[in-house]
C-alpha positions in Angstrom: -18.0 50.7 -28.4 -16.5 52.5 -25.3 -17.4 55.8 -24.4 -13.9 57.6 -24.9 -13.2 55.9 -28.3 -17.2 57.5 -29.2 -15.2 60.7 -28.0 -12.2 60.6 -29.8 -14.1 59.6 -33.1 -16.3 62.5 -32.3 -13.3 65.3 -31.6 -12.0 64.1 -35.0 -14.9 64.7 -37.2 -15.4 67.7 -36.1 -11.7 68.3 -36.4 -12.2 67.1 -40.1 -15.1 68.8 -40.5 -13.3 72.0 -39.7 -11.0 71.6 -42.1 -13.2 70.1 -44.8 -15.1 73.0 -44.6 -12.7 75.2 -44.3 -11.0 74.0 -47.4 -14.0 73.8 -49.7 -14.6 77.2 -48.6 -10.9 78.6 -49.0 -11.0 76.7 -52.3 -14.3 78.0 -53.7 -13.2 81.4 -52.4 -9.6 81.5 -54.2 -10.9 79.6 -57.5 -13.7 82.4 -57.7 -11.2 84.9 -57.2 -8.7 83.7 -59.6 -11.7 83.5 -62.0 -12.5 86.5 -62.2 -9.0 87.8 -62.3 -8.1 85.6 -65.4 -11.5 86.8 -67.2 -10.3 90.5 -66.4 -6.9 89.8 -67.4 -8.2 88.6 -70.7 -11.0 91.3 -71.0 -7.7 93.9 -70.9 -5.7 92.2 -73.3 -8.0 91.7 -75.6 -9.0 95.7 -75.6 -5.3 96.5 -75.6 -4.3 94.7 -78.5 -7.3 95.4 -80.9 -6.2 98.8 -80.2 -2.7 98.4 -81.1 -4.6 96.8 -84.5 -6.9 99.3 -85.4 -3.8 101.3 -85.6 -1.9 99.4 -87.8 -2.2 98.3 -92.3 -4.8 95.8 -92.3 -2.4 93.8 -94.3 -3.5 89.9 -93.2 0.3 89.6 -93.2 1.0 91.8 -90.8 -1.9 91.2 -88.4 -0.8 87.9 -88.0 2.5 88.2 -87.4 1.5 90.5 -84.9 -0.8 88.4 -83.4 1.7 85.4 -83.4 4.6 87.4 -81.6 1.3 88.5 -79.1 1.1 84.8 -78.1 5.0 83.7 -77.8 5.4 86.8 -75.2 2.0 87.1 -74.1 1.4 83.7 -72.9 -2.1 82.7 -74.5 -4.1 80.1 -74.9 -5.9 81.5 -78.4 -5.5 84.6 -80.0 -8.2 85.2 -83.3 -9.2 87.2 -85.7 -12.8 87.1 -87.8 -14.0 89.4 -89.9 -17.7 90.4 -89.6 -18.9 87.6 -91.6 -17.4 85.4 -88.9 -14.4 83.8 -91.6 -11.3 83.6 -89.7 -8.7 86.2 -90.5 -5.7 85.0 -88.3 -5.9 82.4 -85.7 -3.1 81.1 -83.2 -3.8 78.6 -80.7 -1.3 76.9 -77.6 -2.2 73.9 -76.0 -1.8 74.4 -71.9 0.4 71.6 -69.9 0.3 72.5 -66.6 3.2 72.0 -63.9 3.2 72.0 -60.5 -0.5 71.0 -60.1 -1.7 67.0 -60.3 -4.5 66.8 -63.0 -7.3 65.9 -60.8 -6.9 68.9 -58.6 -6.8 70.7 -62.1 -10.3 69.1 -63.5 -11.6 69.8 -60.2 -11.5 73.7 -59.9 -10.8 73.8 -63.5 -11.9 77.6 -64.5 -14.8 78.2 -66.5 -13.8 82.4 -67.6 -14.7 83.1 -71.2 -12.6 84.1 -74.1 -13.0 88.3 -73.5 -13.4 89.5 -77.3 -12.8 92.9 -78.7 -13.4 94.9 -81.6 -11.0 95.8 -84.4 -11.7 99.3 -86.3 -11.4 100.3 -90.1 -12.0 103.5 -91.0 -15.3 104.2 -89.6 -16.3 100.5 -89.8 -15.3 97.3 -88.5 -12.7 95.5 -89.7 -13.4 92.0 -87.3 -13.8 91.0 -84.2 -10.8 89.7 -82.1 -10.7 86.8 -79.5 -8.1 86.1 -76.5 -8.2 83.8 -73.9 -4.9 83.6 -71.9 -3.5 80.4 -70.3 -4.2 79.2 -66.6 -1.5 77.2 -65.8 -0.4 79.7 -63.7 -3.8 80.1 -61.8 -3.8 76.6 -61.0 -0.1 76.0 -59.5 -1.0 79.0 -57.5 -4.3 77.8 -55.9 -2.6 74.2 -55.4 0.1 76.0 -53.8 -2.3 77.8 -51.5 -4.3 74.8 -50.9 -1.2 72.8 -49.6 -0.5 76.0 -47.7 -4.1 75.3 -46.1 -3.8 71.9 -45.3 0.1 72.1 -43.8 -1.7 75.1 -41.3 -4.3 72.9 -40.4 -1.8 69.5 -39.9 0.6 71.6 -37.9 -1.6 74.3 -36.0 -5.5 73.6 -35.6 -4.6 69.5 -35.8 -1.9 69.4 -33.2 -4.0 71.8 -30.9 -7.0 69.9 -31.5 -5.7 66.9 -30.5 -4.0 68.2 -27.8 -7.0 70.0 -26.5 -9.0 66.7 -27.3 -6.7 64.7 -25.3 -7.0 66.6 -22.4 -10.7 66.7 -23.1 -10.5 62.8 -23.0 -8.0 62.5 -20.1 -10.8 64.5 -17.9 -13.5 62.5 -18.7 -11.3 59.2 -18.7 -9.5 59.7 -15.2 -12.9 60.0 -13.1 -14.4 57.3 -15.6 -11.8 55.1 -14.6 -12.1 55.8 -11.1 -15.5 55.2 -11.1 -15.8 51.8 -12.7 -12.7 51.2 -10.6 -14.4 51.8 -7.5 -17.8 50.0 -8.9 -15.7 47.0 -9.5 -14.5 47.2 -5.5 -18.2 47.2 -4.5 -19.0 44.4 -6.3 -15.7 42.5 -5.3 -16.7 43.7 -1.8 -14.4 46.0 -1.3 -16.1 49.5 0.1 -13.9 52.3 -1.3 -14.5 55.7 -1.9 -12.7 58.1 -4.7 -12.3 62.3 -4.8 -14.9 63.8 -6.7 -14.1 64.9 -10.4 -15.0 68.6 -11.6 -17.9 66.9 -14.1 -20.9 67.7 -12.3 -22.3 64.6 -14.1 -19.4 62.4 -12.8 -19.6 64.1 -9.4 -23.0 62.6 -8.8 -22.1 59.4 -9.2 -19.2 59.4 -7.4 -20.5 60.8 -4.3 -23.6 58.5 -4.6 -21.1 55.5 -4.4 -19.0 57.1 -1.8 -22.1 57.9 0.6 -22.3 54.0 -0.2 -19.5 52.7 1.0 -19.4 55.0 3.7 -22.6 53.9 5.1 -21.6 50.3 4.5 -18.4 51.2 6.8 -20.6 52.8 9.7 -22.8 49.8 9.2 -20.1 47.3 9.9 -18.1 49.6 12.3 -21.9 50.0 14.5 -22.3 45.6 14.3 -18.3 45.5 15.0 -18.4 48.0 18.1 -22.1 45.7 19.1 -20.7 42.5 18.8 -17.4 43.7 20.8 -19.5 44.6 23.6 -20.9 41.3 23.9 -17.7 39.9 23.6 -16.0 42.1 26.1 -18.7 40.8 28.7 -18.4 37.3 27.8 -14.6 37.5 27.9 -13.2 40.1 29.8 -13.5 40.0 33.6 -16.1 43.2 34.8 -13.7 45.0 37.9 -10.0 44.5 35.9 -10.9 44.6 32.2 -8.4 42.2 31.0 -9.7 38.2 30.2 -11.9 36.5 32.7 -10.5 33.2 33.9 -12.1 30.6 31.4 -11.4 32.7 28.6 -7.8 32.8 29.4 -7.1 29.6 29.8 -9.0 28.7 26.3 -6.0 30.8 25.0 -3.9 29.6 26.9 -5.2 25.3 25.7 -5.5 27.5 22.4 -1.7 28.0 22.1 -0.6 24.9 23.4 -2.5 23.3 20.6 -1.1 25.6 18.2 1.6 24.4 15.3 2.7 28.0 15.0 4.8 30.7 16.3 2.6 31.1 19.1 3.0 27.8 20.5 6.4 28.7 22.6 6.7 31.7 25.0 6.4 32.5 28.7 3.6 32.7 30.7 3.8 34.6 33.4 1.7 34.7 37.3 1.5 37.9 39.7 -1.0 38.2 42.6 -1.9 41.2 44.6 -0.9 39.7 48.0 -3.2 40.6 51.6 -6.5 41.3 48.6 -8.7 41.1 52.0 -6.5 43.4 53.8 -5.9 46.2 51.3 -9.3 45.9 50.2 -10.8 47.2 54.4 -7.9 49.4 54.5 -8.5 51.7 51.0 -12.3 50.3 50.8 -13.4 48.7 47.9 -13.6 51.6 45.3 -9.8 51.9 45.6 -9.2 48.1 45.6 -11.1 47.8 42.0 -8.7 50.9 41.0 -5.7 48.8 42.2 -6.9 45.6 40.3 -7.8 47.7 37.0 -4.5 49.4 37.1 -2.5 45.5 37.7 -4.7 44.6 34.8 -3.8 47.6 32.5 -0.1 47.2 32.9 0.2 43.7 32.2 -2.1 44.5 29.2 0.5 46.7 27.9 3.2 44.5 28.9 1.8 41.9 26.5 1.2 44.5 23.7 4.6 45.8 24.3 5.9 42.1 23.6 3.7 41.4 20.5 0.6 39.1 20.6 0.6 39.1 24.7 -3.0 38.3 26.9 -3.5 39.2 30.1 -6.4 37.7 32.0 -7.8 37.8 36.1 -7.6 34.4 37.0 -9.7 35.2 40.5 -9.4 37.2 43.3 -5.7 38.9 43.5 -4.2 36.9 40.8 -3.4 37.8 37.2 -2.0 36.0 34.3 0.3 37.0 31.3 0.9 34.8 28.7 3.6 35.9 25.8 4.0 33.8 23.0 6.9 34.2 21.1 10.7 34.3 21.5 10.5 36.2 24.8 12.1 34.3 27.3 11.0 34.2 31.2 14.4 36.4 32.2 13.4 39.5 29.9 10.5 39.1 30.5 10.8 38.7 34.2 12.7 41.9 34.1 10.3 43.8 32.9 7.5 43.0 34.5 9.7 44.0 37.7 9.8 47.7 36.4 6.2 47.9 35.9 4.9 46.5 39.4 7.9 48.3 40.9 6.4 51.4 39.5 2.7 50.5 40.5 3.7 49.9 44.3 5.1 53.0 44.6 2.0 55.0 43.3 0.3 53.7 46.3 1.7 55.1 49.5 -1.6 53.9 52.0 -0.4 51.1 52.2 2.4 48.5 51.1 1.5 46.6 48.5 2.5 42.7 47.6 3.0 41.7 44.3 4.9 39.2 44.0 5.6 37.0 40.6 7.2 34.0 38.9 7.6 33.1 35.1 7.9 29.9 33.5 8.4 29.2 29.7 6.1 26.4 28.3 5.7 24.9 24.4 3.1 22.8 22.4 4.7 19.4 24.7 3.1 21.0 27.9 -0.7 21.0 29.6 -2.0 24.2 31.1 -2.5 22.4 34.4 1.3 21.4 34.7 2.2 25.4 34.0 -0.2 26.4 36.6 0.2 24.7 39.2 4.2 25.0 38.5 3.8 28.5 38.6 1.5 28.3 41.8 4.1 26.7 43.5 6.8 29.4 42.7 4.7 32.4 43.2 4.1 31.2 46.9 7.7 31.0 47.5 8.2 34.4 45.9 5.3 35.4 48.4 7.1 34.2 51.6 10.3 36.4 49.8 8.9 39.5 50.0 6.6 42.4 48.1 8.4 42.4 45.0 10.5 39.0 45.1 10.4 37.1 41.5 11.1 33.5 40.5 11.2 31.4 37.7 9.7 28.4 37.6 11.2 25.1 36.1 9.2 23.5 33.4 9.5 20.1 32.0 13.4 18.8 31.1 13.6 18.9 27.5 17.0 18.0 26.0 17.8 20.9 24.0 18.5 19.6 20.4 21.2 21.9 19.4 23.7 24.3 22.6 24.6 27.5 21.0 23.1 30.0 18.2 25.9 29.1 15.7 24.7 25.0 15.8 20.6 26.3 15.5 21.7 28.5 12.7 23.9 26.1 11.2 21.0 23.2 11.2 18.0 25.3 10.5 19.9 26.5 7.2 20.7 23.0 6.5 16.8 21.7 6.9 15.6 24.6 4.5 18.2 24.0 1.7 17.4 20.1 2.2 13.9 20.8 2.0 10.5 21.1 4.0 7.4 19.2 4.9 3.7 20.0 4.7 1.4 18.9 7.0 -2.3 18.3 6.3 -5.1 19.6 8.3 -8.7 20.5 6.7 -11.0 22.8 6.4 -14.1 21.8 5.6 -17.5 23.7 4.6 -21.2 23.0 5.4 -21.4 20.3 2.8 -18.3 18.5 3.9 -16.3 19.9 0.8 -13.0 21.2 1.3 -11.9 24.7 1.3 -8.3 24.2 1.7 -5.6 22.0 3.7 -4.2 23.9 6.5 -0.2 23.2 5.9 2.4 24.1 8.8 6.0 23.4 7.6 7.9 20.2 9.3 11.7 20.6 9.1 14.2 17.9 9.4 16.3 18.1 12.2 18.7 15.4 14.0 17.0 13.2 11.5 13.6 13.8 12.1 10.2 16.1 10.8 9.7 18.2 14.2 6.6 20.5 14.6 6.7 24.2 14.4 7.0 24.8 17.7 10.3 23.4 18.2 11.8 25.6 15.7 10.1 28.7 15.2 11.3 30.6 18.2 14.9 30.1 17.2 13.7 31.4 13.1 12.5 34.2 14.6 15.6 34.6 16.8 18.2 34.2 14.3 16.3 36.4 11.8 14.8 33.8 9.3 11.3 34.1 9.3 11.5 35.5 5.8 13.5 32.6 4.7 11.5 29.8 5.7 8.2 31.8 4.9 9.6 31.6 1.2 10.7 28.3 1.5 7.1 27.1 2.7 5.1 29.1 -0.2 7.7 27.8 -3.0 7.2 23.8 -1.8 3.1 25.1 -1.2 2.9 26.0 -4.8 4.9 22.7 -5.9 2.4 20.9 -3.9 -0.9 22.6 -5.9 0.7 22.2 -9.4 1.3 18.4 -8.6 -1.6 17.5 -6.9 -4.2 20.4 -7.6 -6.0 20.6 -3.6 -6.0 24.0 -2.1 -3.3 24.6 0.4 -3.1 27.1 2.8 0.2 28.5 4.7 1.1 30.9 7.8 3.4 34.1 7.1 4.9 35.6 10.1 4.8 39.1 11.6 8.4 39.6 10.5 7.8 38.6 7.0 4.9 40.6 6.7 6.6 44.1 7.4 9.9 42.7 5.2 9.3 45.3 2.0 11.5 42.7 0.0 9.8 39.2 1.1 6.8 41.0 0.1 8.4 41.6 -3.9 10.2 38.4 -3.5 6.5 36.6 -2.4 5.1 38.5 -5.6 7.5 37.6 -7.9 7.2 34.1 -7.0 3.3 34.0 -7.3 3.8 35.3 -10.4 5.6 32.7 -12.1 2.8 30.4 -10.9 -0.2 32.4 -12.0 -2.1 29.3 -13.2 -2.1 28.1 -9.1 -2.2 31.2 -7.1 -6.0 30.6 -7.3 -5.9 27.7 -4.8 -3.3 29.2 -2.2 -4.2 30.7 0.8 -2.3 32.9 2.7 -3.3 33.6 6.5 -1.7 36.1 9.0 -2.0 36.7 12.8 -5.1 39.0 13.6 -2.5 40.8 15.9 0.2 41.3 13.6 -2.4 42.8 11.1 -3.6 45.3 13.5 -0.1 46.5 14.9 1.2 47.0 10.9 -2.3 47.7 9.0 -0.2 49.2 6.6 2.3 46.5 5.4 -0.8 44.3 5.1 -2.2 46.6 2.9 1.0 46.9 0.8 0.8 42.9 1.1 -2.6 42.9 -0.1 -2.1 45.3 -2.8 0.7 43.4 -4.7 -0.9 40.0 -4.3 -4.5 40.9 -5.5 -4.1 40.7 -9.2 -3.0 36.6 -8.6 -6.5 35.8 -7.3 -4.8 34.1 -3.7 -6.8 33.9 -0.8 -5.7 36.1 1.7 -7.3 36.3 5.5 -6.5 36.1 9.2 -5.9 33.8 11.8 -6.9 33.9 15.2 -9.3 36.6 15.2 -11.1 37.8 18.1 -10.4 40.5 20.1 -9.7 43.0 17.4 -13.1 42.4 15.7 -14.5 45.1 16.3 -12.0 47.0 13.5 -13.2 44.6 10.9 -14.6 48.0 9.1 -10.5 49.0 8.8 -10.3 46.0 6.8 -13.4 45.9 4.2 -11.7 47.4 1.3 -8.6 44.9 1.2 -10.3 42.3 -0.4 -9.7 39.9 2.3 -11.2 36.5 1.6 -11.5 35.1 4.7 -11.3 34.9 9.0 -10.3 32.4 10.7 -12.5 33.2 14.3 -10.0 32.4 17.5 -10.7 29.4 19.6 -11.6 30.9 22.4 -14.7 32.2 20.7 -15.5 28.5 20.1 -14.9 26.1 22.7 -18.2 25.7 25.0 -20.6 27.0 22.0 -22.9 24.3 22.9 -23.2 25.6 26.2 -23.4 28.9 25.6 -26.0 31.5 24.3 -23.8 34.6 24.4 -21.3 32.8 22.3 -23.9 31.8 20.0 -25.0 34.9 19.5 -21.4 36.9 18.8 -20.5 34.0 16.5 -23.8 34.6 14.2 -23.2 38.3 14.1 -19.8 37.6 13.0 -20.6 35.2 10.5 -23.4 37.4 8.9 -20.6 40.4 9.5 -18.4 38.9 7.3 -20.8 37.3 4.7 -21.9 41.1 4.3 -18.8 42.0 2.9 -17.9 39.0 1.2 -15.8 37.1 3.3 -15.6 33.7 4.4 -16.1 32.9 8.4 -14.0 29.7 9.1 -14.3 28.4 13.0 -10.9 27.1 14.6 -10.6 24.8 17.5 -13.5 22.7 16.2 -13.4 19.2 19.0 -16.3 17.5 17.4 -18.9 17.1 14.4 -21.6 18.4 16.7 -20.0 21.2 17.5 -19.7 22.0 14.0 -22.9 21.3 12.6 -24.0 24.1 15.2 -21.8 26.5 14.1 -22.9 25.9 10.5 -26.3 26.7 11.7 -25.3 30.0 13.2 -23.6 31.1 9.3 -20.0 30.0 9.7 -18.9 28.7 6.2 -15.9 26.2 7.4 -14.5 24.3 10.4 -11.1 23.4 11.1 -9.8 21.5 14.0 -9.2 18.4 16.2 -12.6 17.7 15.6 -12.8 18.0 11.8 -11.6 14.6 9.2 -11.8 14.3 6.1 -11.9 10.8 4.1 -10.5 11.8 1.1 -6.9 12.8 2.6 -4.0 13.3 -0.2 -0.9 11.5 1.4 
C-alpha cells in the first residue's frame, strides 16, 4: 500500500475515532441526564399525587377516577395504588409508542429509571403505596434529535475541515514525494536532474542528497568533457590562430561533401594575409601572431553568424571558411568584405593585403577541385588589390528549375507524391543493426534526387517543416510495414518551430506502438545555438519512447554536461574525429574518453564516417557502441 493511502486511512481513522468518541460520550451523558430527569419527574409526580390522594375520601371509585384522569393528562406509563398487604386498589397502564426515533436506537439507549413510589396516608396510618412511571417517548425523541445534530455538526464542520486539513497535509507530503520519485526515475534513466528542497526535514535530507549526487555527476561530466575538449583543441586547432588546422579543416570539408543532408551544399571561402613575411618583419612575430589570431576569430564569428560555419588555417597566411547551407557566395562575400575591411583599418602601421575568393560547392564536388579553383581565383584577386574579392566558377551544372516559383511548385508536388527513404545501416560491435539511417529522396523531373539537390531550396522556400513531417510520416509507415528501427534527421528550422514540434508529437502519438523504433537526430550545432527549443522537443517526445540524439558531435562536446538531463539516447561522433584514428593515438584517447563519458550517462556513442572494417574494429575497442559510414555494410539489408 502506498504511503499516501496510508496517510489518508490514518486521517480517516482519526476522524472516525474522534466522531465515535464524541458520539459515545455525548450519547452516554445525555442518556444519563435524561434518565435522572425522568426519575426526578416521576418522584415529584408520585409525591404530588400521593398528597392529593391523602386529602380525598378513600372511596375506591373516587380514587380510581382521579388516577384515571391523572393518567390521561400526565402521560403516565403506569399509575398503581396498592394497600399495605400488596393488593391492588387501582391500576392504570398505557402502552408506550415512540414516534420520531427508530426502534434500534431506543433499544440501544433504553432508560433504566425505576418507577417512583410514595405513601398515601389515611388518618394516622398508611392507606397504601402509590407507584408512578411516566412515558419516556419525549426523552427518546429528544435524545435522537441531539444525536442527529451531533452527527450533522461532525459531517458539516469537523468532517469537512478535517478532510481539508488532511488534504493539505497529504499534499505537503505528496508533492515533494512525487518530485523525489521523478528525480529518482530521472537518475535511473541517466538524467541527473535537481529538485527544490521540500520543507519536511526527512524529505529535505533525501532531496539534498540526490541533488548533491546530480551536481557531483554534472561536475564530473563537465571536468571530463573539458579535458577531452582540451585534447581535441590541441589535436585539431592551430596553435596561433585558434581555428582548425589544415588536416582538421580538410577532414570537415570531406565530411560535408560526403554527407547527404543540409551540409552537402554551401559556400567555401579562401582568405589570405598577403605578404606575410614582410608584415612579420615590420611588425614582429608577436604582433603578426595577433593579426593571424584576429583574422581567424573574424572568420570563425562569420561562420557562427551564418549557422554551422567552420574556419580553418591552411598554412602561412591562408585561411578558409566553410559555410554549409543555403548561404550564397555573393551574400557571404559581402559580409566577409566588411569584416576584412574593418580588420585592415585596425592596423595603421602597415597596409594589410586581405584578398579573398569564394565558391559554391555541392555533394558532387571534390575537395581538391574546389581548393584548386579557389587558389587560382585568390591569386587573381591578390593581383588586383589588397581587398579584392572574386567569385570562382565551380563545375558547370544545369539547374533543374530556373525560378523560385518553379522550385516551389516542383517541391510541393514531390512532397505530395511521396518520399523515398534511403537505407544506411548503423551496426553495433556484434554486427547487429542499431537502426537504419534514412535520408530523404524526392522525385524531381522523373528521377529520385538526393537531399543535396533540393535541401538548399527547401530551406530557401521555408519548406523544412513540411519535408520533415513528410519524412516522419513515411518513416513510421515503414516501421509498421517492416518492423526495422529507422533513423531520420530533423532540420534546424523544424526544431525551432513550435508548431512542427506539436504536430510531430501528435503524429507519433497516433503511432505509439511503433515510436520505440524511431530514431530522431539533429545537428550538434543546432542544439548548442538554441538549447531551449531542443529541450522542448525532448519534453514533448520523451513519453513515447523514441530515441533522440545529436549528429556531427565534436566541437561542442565540452557542453555535454548541459545535456545530461534531456534523456538523449545517442550521440554520433563527427567523422573528423574518426578519420585516421588508426594512426593517431591522440584521436584514440579522445574517442575513448568520449565513449566513457557517454556511457556514464547512458548514451550510446556512434562513430560517423567509418571507412573500413579495420577502423570499425578499433573503434569498438575504444568503447564506441556503433558505427556508420561508407565502410559499414549489413548483409541482411532490407530492400
